C-alpha positions as CSV (number, residue, x, y, z in Angstrom):
1,M,-0.3,0.0,0.1
2,P,1.3,3.6,-1.0
3,L,2.2,5.8,2.0
4,A,0.2,8.2,0.6
5,L,-3.5,6.1,1.1
6,L,-2.1,6.0,5.2
7,A,-1.8,10.0,5.0
8,L,-5.3,10.4,3.2
9,A,-6.7,7.5,6.0
10,I,-5.5,9.7,8.4
11,G,-7.4,12.9,6.9
12,A,-10.6,11.0,6.7
13,F,-10.1,9.7,10.2
14,G,-10.4,13.3,11.7
15,I,-13.1,14.5,9.3
16,G,-15.3,11.0,9.8
17,T,-15.1,11.6,13.7
18,T,-16.3,15.2,13.1
19,E,-18.9,14.5,10.6
20,F,-20.6,11.8,13.0
21,V,-19.8,12.5,16.6
22,V,-21.9,15.0,17.0
23,M,-25.2,12.2,16.4
24,G,-24.1,10.9,19.8
25,L,-23.7,14.3,21.9
26,L,-27.2,15.7,20.7
27,P,-28.9,15.4,23.8
28,E,-25.8,17.1,25.7
29,I,-25.6,19.8,22.8
30,A,-29.3,20.3,22.8
31,D,-29.2,20.7,26.6
32,D,-26.6,23.2,26.8
33,Y,-28.4,25.8,23.9
34,G,-32.0,24.9,25.7
35,V,-33.0,23.5,22.1
36,S,-34.9,20.7,21.2
37,I,-33.5,17.5,19.9
38,P,-34.8,18.0,15.9
39,S,-33.5,21.5,16.4
40,A,-29.8,20.6,17.3
41,G,-30.6,18.0,14.5
42,L,-30.0,21.0,12.4
43,L,-26.0,20.8,12.9
44,V,-26.1,17.9,11.3
45,T,-27.9,19.5,8.0
46,G,-25.6,22.6,8.3
47,Y,-22.5,20.5,7.9
48,A,-24.2,18.4,5.1
49,I,-25.3,21.5,3.6
50,G,-21.8,22.8,3.8
51,V,-20.4,20.0,2.3
52,V,-22.6,20.1,-0.4
53,I,-21.5,23.8,-1.1
54,G,-17.9,23.5,-0.5
55,A,-17.4,20.6,-2.6
56,P,-17.5,22.2,-5.8
57,L,-16.3,25.5,-4.7
58,M,-13.3,24.5,-2.9
59,T,-12.4,22.0,-5.9
60,A,-13.0,25.1,-8.5
61,L,-10.2,27.2,-6.5
62,G,-8.2,23.8,-6.0
63,T,-7.9,23.6,-10.3
64,R,-4.9,26.0,-10.3
65,I,-2.9,24.6,-7.5
66,S,-1.4,21.1,-6.8
67,R,-3.4,18.2,-5.2
68,K,-1.1,18.1,-2.3
69,T,-1.0,22.0,-1.5
70,M,-4.8,21.8,-1.9
71,L,-5.3,18.8,0.6
72,M,-3.3,20.4,3.0
73,I,-5.1,24.0,3.0
74,L,-8.4,21.8,3.2
75,M,-7.1,20.3,6.6
76,G,-6.5,24.0,7.8
77,L,-10.0,25.1,6.9
78,F,-11.1,21.5,9.3
79,V,-9.1,22.6,12.5
80,A,-10.1,26.2,12.5
81,G,-13.9,25.3,12.0
82,N,-13.3,22.7,14.7
83,L,-12.1,24.9,16.8
84,L,-14.8,27.7,16.1
85,S,-17.4,24.9,17.3
86,A,-15.5,23.9,20.4
87,V,-16.0,27.6,21.9
88,A,-19.1,28.5,20.3
89,P,-20.9,30.9,22.5
90,T,-24.4,30.1,21.1
91,M,-26.0,28.0,18.5
92,G,-25.6,29.9,16.0
93,V,-21.6,30.1,16.1
94,M,-21.7,26.4,16.6
95,L,-23.8,26.0,13.5
96,A,-21.2,28.3,11.5
97,G,-18.2,26.5,13.2
98,R,-19.6,23.3,11.7
99,I,-20.3,24.3,8.3
100,V,-16.7,26.1,8.3
101,A,-15.0,22.2,8.7
102,S,-17.5,21.1,6.3
103,L,-16.1,23.2,3.6
104,A,-13.7,21.4,3.8
105,H,-15.1,17.6,3.5
106,G,-16.3,17.2,0.2
107,A,-13.4,18.1,-1.8
108,F,-10.5,16.7,0.8
109,F,-12.8,13.0,-0.2
110,G,-13.3,14.3,-3.7
111,I,-9.7,15.1,-4.3
112,G,-8.4,12.3,-1.7
113,S,-10.3,9.7,-4.5
114,V,-8.8,10.7,-7.8
115,V,-5.4,11.0,-5.7
116,A,-5.8,7.3,-4.4
117,A,-7.5,6.1,-8.1
118,D,-4.6,7.0,-9.7
119,L,-1.9,5.4,-7.4
120,V,-2.4,1.8,-8.0
121,A,-2.9,-0.4,-11.0
122,P,-6.7,0.0,-12.7
123,D,-8.3,-3.0,-11.3
124,K,-7.7,-1.9,-8.3
125,K,-9.1,1.8,-8.4
126,A,-11.9,1.2,-6.0
127,G,-9.6,-1.1,-3.3
128,A,-7.5,2.1,-3.1
129,I,-10.5,4.4,-3.0
130,A,-11.6,2.3,0.1
131,T,-8.4,1.9,1.5
132,M,-8.6,6.2,2.0
133,F,-12.6,5.7,3.4
134,T,-11.2,3.1,5.4
135,G,-9.9,6.1,7.6
136,L,-13.6,7.5,8.0
137,T,-14.8,3.8,8.9
138,I,-12.1,3.4,11.6
139,A,-13.5,6.7,13.0
140,N,-16.9,5.3,13.2
141,I,-15.3,2.4,15.7
142,A,-12.7,4.5,17.4
143,G,-13.3,8.3,16.9
144,V,-16.6,8.8,17.6
145,P,-17.3,6.6,20.6
146,L,-14.3,8.1,22.1
147,G,-15.3,11.6,21.2
148,T,-18.9,10.9,22.8
149,F,-17.3,9.5,25.9
150,I,-15.4,12.2,26.4
151,G,-18.4,15.0,25.7
152,Q,-20.5,13.1,28.3
153,A,-17.9,12.7,30.7
154,V,-16.6,16.1,30.7
155,G,-18.6,18.3,28.1
156,W,-19.1,18.2,24.4
157,R,-16.7,21.1,23.6
158,V,-13.9,18.9,24.8
159,T,-14.6,16.5,21.7
160,F,-14.2,18.9,19.3
161,A,-10.9,20.4,20.7
162,V,-9.7,17.1,20.4
163,V,-11.3,16.5,16.5
164,A,-9.2,20.1,15.7
165,A,-6.3,18.1,17.1
166,L,-6.6,15.2,14.8
167,G,-7.0,17.7,12.0
168,V,-3.4,18.5,12.8
169,V,-2.2,15.4,12.8
170,G,-4.3,14.6,9.4
171,L,-2.3,18.0,8.2
172,L,0.8,16.8,8.8
173,G,0.7,13.2,7.7
174,I,-0.5,14.7,4.4
175,A,2.5,17.3,4.0
176,K,4.9,14.0,5.1
177,L,3.6,11.3,3.1
178,V,1.8,12.6,0.1
179,P,3.9,12.9,-3.2
180,A,4.3,16.4,-4.8
181,L,2.0,15.4,-7.3
182,P,2.2,18.2,-10.3
183,R,-1.0,19.6,-11.1
184,P,-2.8,17.5,-13.9
185,E,-1.6,18.9,-17.2
186,G,-4.7,20.9,-19.0
187,A,-6.7,20.8,-15.5
188,H,-9.3,23.6,-15.5
189,L,-12.9,24.3,-14.6
190,R,-14.6,24.3,-17.7
191,R,-12.8,20.9,-18.8
192,E,-13.9,19.1,-15.2
193,L,-17.5,20.5,-16.1
194,T,-17.6,18.1,-19.0
195,A,-18.1,15.3,-17.0
196,F,-21.8,16.4,-16.1
197,R,-23.0,16.1,-20.0
198,N,-23.1,12.4,-18.8
199,P,-26.8,11.2,-17.9
200,Q,-24.7,8.6,-16.1
201,V,-22.9,10.7,-13.6
202,L,-25.6,12.4,-12.7
203,L,-27.6,9.4,-12.1
204,A,-24.9,8.1,-10.2
205,M,-25.0,11.1,-7.9
206,A,-29.1,10.6,-7.4
207,M,-27.9,6.8,-5.8
208,T,-25.6,8.5,-3.5
209,V,-28.3,11.4,-2.4
210,L,-31.1,8.9,-1.8
211,G,-28.9,5.4,-0.9
212,F,-26.6,7.2,1.9
213,G,-29.3,9.1,2.4
214,G,-31.4,6.2,4.2
215,V,-28.1,5.8,6.4
216,F,-28.4,9.2,7.8
217,A,-32.4,9.1,8.7
218,A,-31.6,6.5,10.6
219,I,-28.3,7.1,12.3
220,T,-29.1,11.1,13.1
221,Y,-31.3,10.6,15.5
222,I,-29.6,7.1,16.9
223,A,-29.2,8.4,20.4
224,P,-32.8,9.2,21.3
225,M,-34.3,6.4,19.5
226,M,-31.9,3.9,21.4
227,T,-32.5,5.3,25.2
228,H,-36.1,6.2,24.4
229,V,-37.5,3.0,22.3
230,A,-34.8,0.3,22.9
231,G,-34.0,0.9,26.4
232,Y,-30.5,1.5,26.5
233,S,-28.8,3.8,29.0
234,D,-27.1,7.4,27.6
235,G,-23.7,5.9,28.4
236,A,-24.8,2.5,25.8
237,V,-25.0,4.9,23.1
238,T,-21.1,5.0,22.6
239,W,-20.7,1.1,22.1
240,L,-23.5,1.2,19.6
241,L,-21.6,4.1,17.6
242,V,-19.1,1.7,18.2
243,L,-21.1,-1.1,16.3
244,F,-22.1,0.9,13.5
245,G,-18.4,2.0,13.1
246,V,-17.9,-1.7,13.0
247,G,-20.0,-2.3,10.4
248,M,-19.0,0.5,8.1
249,F,-15.4,-0.7,7.8
250,L,-16.8,-4.3,7.5
251,G,-19.4,-3.0,4.9
252,N,-16.4,-0.5,3.2
253,L,-14.3,-3.6,2.4
254,L,-16.6,-5.7,1.3
255,G,-17.4,-2.6,-1.3
256,G,-14.0,-2.1,-2.2
257,R,-13.1,-5.5,-3.0
258,F,-16.4,-6.4,-4.8
259,A,-16.6,-3.1,-6.9
260,D,-13.7,-3.8,-8.8
261,R,-15.3,-7.1,-9.7
262,K,-18.9,-7.0,-10.1
263,L,-19.8,-3.1,-9.5
264,M,-23.5,-2.8,-10.3
265,P,-24.7,-6.2,-9.1
266,M,-22.4,-4.9,-5.7
267,L,-24.9,-1.9,-5.5
268,Y,-28.3,-3.8,-6.4
269,A,-27.5,-5.9,-2.9
270,S,-26.1,-3.0,-0.8
271,L,-28.7,-1.0,-1.8
272,G,-31.9,-3.7,-1.4
273,G,-30.2,-4.9,2.0
274,L,-30.3,-1.6,3.2
275,A,-34.1,-0.5,2.0
276,V,-35.1,-4.0,3.9
277,V,-33.2,-3.6,7.1
278,L,-34.2,0.0,7.7
279,A,-37.8,-1.0,7.1
280,L,-37.1,-3.6,9.6
281,F,-35.2,-0.7,11.8
282,T,-39.0,0.7,12.9
283,L,-40.0,-3.2,14.6
284,T,-36.1,-4.3,15.8
285,A,-35.9,-1.0,17.7
286,H,-37.9,-2.3,20.6
287,N,-35.6,-4.8,21.4
288,K,-32.0,-4.2,22.4
289,I,-30.5,-7.5,20.8
290,L,-32.3,-7.0,17.7
291,A,-31.7,-3.0,17.8
292,A,-28.5,-3.6,17.9
293,V,-27.8,-6.2,15.2
294,S,-29.8,-3.7,12.7
295,I,-27.4,-0.9,13.5
296,L,-24.2,-3.0,12.6
297,L,-26.5,-3.8,9.3
298,V,-27.3,-0.3,8.3
299,G,-23.6,0.9,9.0
300,G,-22.7,-1.9,6.1
301,L,-24.7,-2.0,4.0
302,G,-24.9,1.5,3.9
303,F,-21.2,2.0,3.5
304,A,-20.8,-1.1,0.9
305,T,-22.5,1.5,-1.7
306,V,-19.5,4.0,-1.3
307,P,-16.9,3.1,-3.1
308,P,-18.8,1.4,-5.7
309,L,-20.6,4.8,-6.2
310,Q,-17.9,6.4,-6.0
311,K,-15.8,4.3,-8.4
312,R,-18.7,4.7,-11.0
313,V,-18.7,8.3,-11.4
314,L,-14.8,8.0,-11.5
315,D,-15.2,6.0,-14.2
316,Q,-17.9,7.9,-16.1
317,A,-16.4,11.3,-15.6
318,H,-13.0,9.9,-17.5
319,G,-10.6,12.6,-18.3
320,A,-12.7,15.3,-16.1
321,P,-12.8,13.0,-12.6
322,T,-12.0,16.0,-9.7
323,L,-14.5,18.0,-9.5
324,A,-17.5,15.1,-10.3
325,S,-15.4,13.0,-7.9
326,A,-15.8,16.2,-5.2
327,V,-19.5,16.8,-6.3
328,N,-20.6,13.3,-5.3
329,I,-18.8,13.3,-1.9
330,G,-21.0,16.6,-1.8
331,A,-24.2,14.1,-3.1
332,F,-23.6,11.9,0.1
333,N,-23.7,15.0,2.5
334,L,-27.2,16.3,0.2
335,G,-28.7,13.0,0.9
336,N,-27.3,13.3,4.8
337,A,-29.1,17.0,4.9
338,L,-32.2,15.8,3.4
339,A,-32.5,12.5,5.7
340,A,-31.8,14.5,8.5
341,W,-34.2,17.2,7.9
342,L,-37.0,14.7,6.6
343,G,-35.9,12.7,10.4
344,G,-36.6,15.5,12.2
345,Q,-39.5,16.7,10.9
346,V,-41.3,12.9,11.1
347,I,-40.3,13.3,15.2
348,A,-42.0,16.6,15.4
349,A,-44.8,15.7,13.7
350,G,-45.4,13.1,16.3
351,L,-44.5,10.1,14.5
352,G,-42.2,8.9,17.2
353,Y,-38.1,8.2,17.3
354,T,-38.4,5.2,14.9
355,A,-40.3,7.2,12.1
356,P,-37.2,8.3,10.4
357,N,-36.5,4.8,9.8
358,W,-39.4,4.6,6.8
359,V,-38.1,7.5,5.3
360,G,-34.8,6.0,5.2
361,A,-35.9,2.9,3.9
362,L,-37.6,5.1,1.3
363,L,-34.5,6.5,0.5
364,A,-32.7,3.9,-0.2
365,G,-35.2,1.9,-2.3
366,S,-35.7,4.8,-4.8
367,A,-31.5,4.7,-5.1
368,L,-32.1,1.0,-5.8
369,L,-34.7,1.8,-8.2
370,L,-32.2,4.4,-9.9
371,A,-29.6,1.8,-9.9
372,V,-31.4,-0.9,-11.9
373,W,-32.6,2.2,-14.5
374,S,-28.9,3.6,-14.8
375,A,-28.4,-0.1,-16.1
376,V,-31.1,-0.6,-18.2
377,L,-30.1,2.7,-20.4
378,E,-26.5,2.2,-20.3
379,N,-27.0,-0.9,-22.3
380,R,-29.5,0.8,-24.7
381,A,-27.0,3.2,-25.4
382,P,-23.2,1.7,-24.6
383,V,-21.6,4.0,-26.5
384,R,-22.6,7.0,-24.2
385,E,-20.1,5.8,-21.8
386,G,-17.3,7.6,-23.3
387,A,-18.9,10.8,-24.0
388,V,-17.3,12.9,-21.7
389,T,-14.0,11.9,-23.3
390,A,-14.2,14.0,-26.2
391,A,-11.3,16.2,-25.2
392,P,-7.8,14.4,-25.4
393,V,-7.3,12.6,-21.7
394,P,-4.2,13.7,-19.9
395,A,-1.9,11.0,-18.7
396,H,-2.6,10.1,-15.1
397,H,0.4,11.5,-12.8
C-alpha cells in the first residue's frame, strides 16, 4: 500500500470523527443551548449542506494548485472550523463552526479519491478508494465513540477541541507522506464541468443522495431512538456507535473488493438490503439485541455503497474526474442533509423516534430503482459511456 493512502486515511479519520460524533452528543448539545433535539439536528443538516456547497467551490478553487497543496489547505480549514465549534457561545456560532469545517469535507474526499485511484493499477482503483475511506470507518469505531464518551464525561466542547487536534495530525501526515504531484496537465474548471454532460454521472450522484441518505435518516437520531425506544442507557450509545462503525468498516472493505469485480450487482445487493433492514428497524428498535444487530447492518450495507458509487462516478467522468468526484461526496451529504431534516420532521410531527427509519427505507429503495434504471439505459446506449472523453485525456501523474 502506498504511504500516501495512509496519509489520506489519517485525514479521513479526523473528518469522519467530526461528521458523526455530533450524533451521539445531540442531547448534551441541545441541553446546553436550551433547544429541542430536532433543532440540534440542524447541526447535522448544516454540516451536510456545507459539504454540498464546499465540494464544488473548494475543488474549483483548487484547480490552479497542486492536489497536495489543496489537501493541506483543506485540512487547515477543517481545524479552524472545529476550534470555532469548541468555543461557540451560541447555537448559531456552533452551526457556523460546523459549516466552516464542512467546507473542507467534500473537496478532501473528492480530490483524495482521484489521488488514491491514480496511485494504483486500474483494476485496484475501488480498493484504493476504499483504503482512504477506511479512515472514515475507523473513525466510527474509535474516534466517534471516544468523542462521545469524552463529551458525556467532561463536556462536548472538549470533544471538538480533540477533533481539531486530529486535524492537525492529518495535516502533518499529508505534508509528510503525500507525494508532491504536479498539477494535472490541462486541468481547469471548464474541462471538469464536461463530466456533467454524461447522464450516467448524474444518475450515479442521484443514487448517492438517496442511498446514503437512507443511512442518515436513522443514524442521525440514534441516541434518542436507542434510549427512549430500545431502553438503552445514555452511556450505551457510545458502544452502539462502535457497532455502527464496525459495520461501516466491514461494508467499506466488501464494497471496495466487489466493486472492482461486479460493480452494479454490488450496488443492487447493498441498496436492496439497506432498504429492507431500515424498514425492519422500525420494529427491531424495540428490542435491545435486534436493535444492535440492525445498527450493525445499517452501517455495513450503507457503507458498502460508497466505493462502488464513487468508482462509478470516476469511471463515467473519465478524463475530467476531480470535480465530479468532489460533487459526488457532496451528494452523499446532500442525502445526509435531506434525510436528517426529514427525520426531524417526522419526529416533530409526533410519529415517534422510529419514524425516521421508514424515511430511510424509502430513500434506499428509490436509490435501488435508480440503479436498475441506470443499468438499463447503459445497456441500451453503451456508446454514451465515453461521451465526456472527447477532449484528449491527460496522462496520469
